N, C-alpha and C positions, 0 to 999 in steps of 0.2 A: 144454132146461132150462126154469126157471120164473123169474117176476120175484120180487123183493121190493119190497114197498109200504112206504112211510112215511107216518105220519098225525101231522100237527102239530094236535093237536085244541085248540080253543080255545073259549070262552063263546059267541061270535058266529059265528066262521068257523072252518074246518078246511082247512089246507093239506095237498095230497097230491102225493107224488112217487112215482116208481116207476123201478125199473132196466129195462134191456133184458133179453130172454130169457137172455142168457149172464150177467147179474148184473155187468156191467163198469162201465156208465155210469148215472149217477143223474139224472134229468130231471124238472123239475116237470111234474105232470099237470094240476092244477086247484086251485081254491079253491071251497069250497062252505058253505053255510050249515051250522052244525054240527048243528043238529036233523035234517038229512037226510043224516047221515054213513052210517049203518046202511043205509038204503035204496041210497044209492050205491054202498057197498060190496057189497051182493048184487049189483046189476046189474054191476058190475066183475068180481067173481069168476066170474060166469056166463060171461063173455065171454072171460077172461085167466087162465092158470094162474099163480097166485101161491102161493109156497111158505111166505114168511114176511111177517109183518106187523109193522113197527118202529112202536111207539107212543112218543112224547116223555114224558118223565117231568119234570115241572117241579120244580126244587130252587132254593133260595136259595143266597146265596155260600157259606154256612157248611156246605152239603151237606142242610139240613134240607129237608122238603117246602115247597112255597110255598103261597100262599094259593088258588091255583086246583087244587092236587093233589086234592081232594075231587072236584070236578067231572069231572076226568080219570079217576079211579079209577071213578066211577060209569060213565063211558063204556067203560073197558076190561071191567068185569064184564059190561056188555050185550053188548060185541063177542065176549067168550069165551063167554056163553051162545048167542049167535046163531050163533057160527061155532066150534063145540068142536074140530073137526078142524085148525083153523088155528094153526100155530105163532106165539106172540107174542113178540117181544123188547121191551124197553124200552130208551130211549136218554136219557140225561141231556141236556135241551135247554137248559140256560144259554147265553146269549149268541147262540143261532140266529137271533133276530130282530134283535139289533144287526149281526150279520155279514151277514144278508139286507140291511139298510138300508145297510151300508157296500158291499156287492156292487153295489148298485143305484147308487150313487154312483160306484164306481170304473168301472162300464160306462158311464158317461155319460148315464145317465137325467135328464131334466130334473126340477126340483123338483116340477111338477105330478103326473108320473108316480111319482115317490117316494112321494108321499102316498096311493098305491093300496095300502091295507092287506092286500088280498086277494093281491095281487102279493108283498109282504112274507111273508105265511104260507106261499104256496106255495115260495118261495125258501129260507124256513127249514126246510121238510120236505126240500128238495133237499140243503140243508147237512146236515142230521141224516143222512140216507141215505147220502150221499157219505162222511161221517166214520164211519159203519157199515161201509161197504165197504172203507175204508182199514184199519180196525182188524181186521177179521175175515174178508175175503176174500183177503187176499194169502197166496199159498202159496209 
């Protein structure tokens, strides 16, 4: 089979998570500087078989686009033009960062470790991907 990759694109950092080849388990892969995202993905796609890329869609509480929507939409357009054959799914990313932070607390990470924003972004991408798997992959 192939993997599903999730991208939590941000202004400074981008969290990336990926499934196993059987699309059962979501795991954090890395956090990268956002300006390197396309280059990173080109390299990753050359090594791994990815069938779907899940990209976060930021929304406000009322469902309207958030202030970072414009930046993320530019990334989505660049992604689609660079990888036209890749299937792209969008996912509501509301609360993923808060859930990631709470996950860090629940797992017993010390305060200094919880201040690692790169780890928060990677966990947020993992939560987004796990939610996608739960919603769409259960048969």
